[in-house]
Each structure stands twice: as structure tokens, then as C-alpha cells.
N, C-alpha and C positions, 0 to 999 in steps of 0.2 A: 667323427667317431670318438675321438678322445674327449670332446666336449660332452657327448652323450654319456660316456663312462664316468666322467667326473661328476656330472649332475646326478647320476644314479647312485654314486657313492655318497654324495651329500644327502640325498633323500634317505638312504639307508641309515646314516647316522641320525638324521632327524627323527625317523620312525623308531629307532632303537632307544632313543632318549626318553620317549614318551612313557613307556612302562615304569621307568624309575620314579616318575612323579605321579603314578596312578594312585597311590594311597592319599596323597594330598588332594588330588582332584575329587576322590570319593568323599573326603571330609568336607571340602569347600562347597561342592555342588549338592551334597547330601543325596546322592544317587547310588544305586547298587553297583558293585564292581563290574558286573557283567555289562552294564550299560556303557561304562567307561571303556572296557575292553572292546566292545563292538564299535564304539566311536573311533578308537585307535586303529582298528583293522580297516574300517571304512576310509579313514583319512589316508592310510598308506596306499590303499587301492586307487583312490582318486588322484593322489599325487603321482603315483606311478603311471596312470593312464594319461595324465596331463603332460608329464615329462615326455612320454612317447609321442604325443601329438605335437608338442612344442618343438621337438627335434626335427 
């Protein structure tokens, strides 16, 4: 249970750091900000699902 908690905290920090770099990703990939936001949310959901399966 402690391992699951620590993994979830690490995933939270990982997903929380992505919006900070959103402006750079929009400029580098030349895509709308809504596309980057959707990718960030999808990434968070996939990682959370895989953490639960991996536990």
C-alpha cells in the first residue's frame, strides 16, 4: 500500500509539471493549446490506469 501511495505521488508530480511547459510545447510543435491540454489530460489518465494495473 505504501508503494502504491508513493507511485501515485510521483505520478501527480509528473502530471503537475507538464502544464508548466505547455507554452513551449505549443511553440515547438506548432499546435493549438487545446491539443496540448488534451494530450496532457490523456497522459495523466493513462498513467493513472497503468499504475493501478501495475500495483
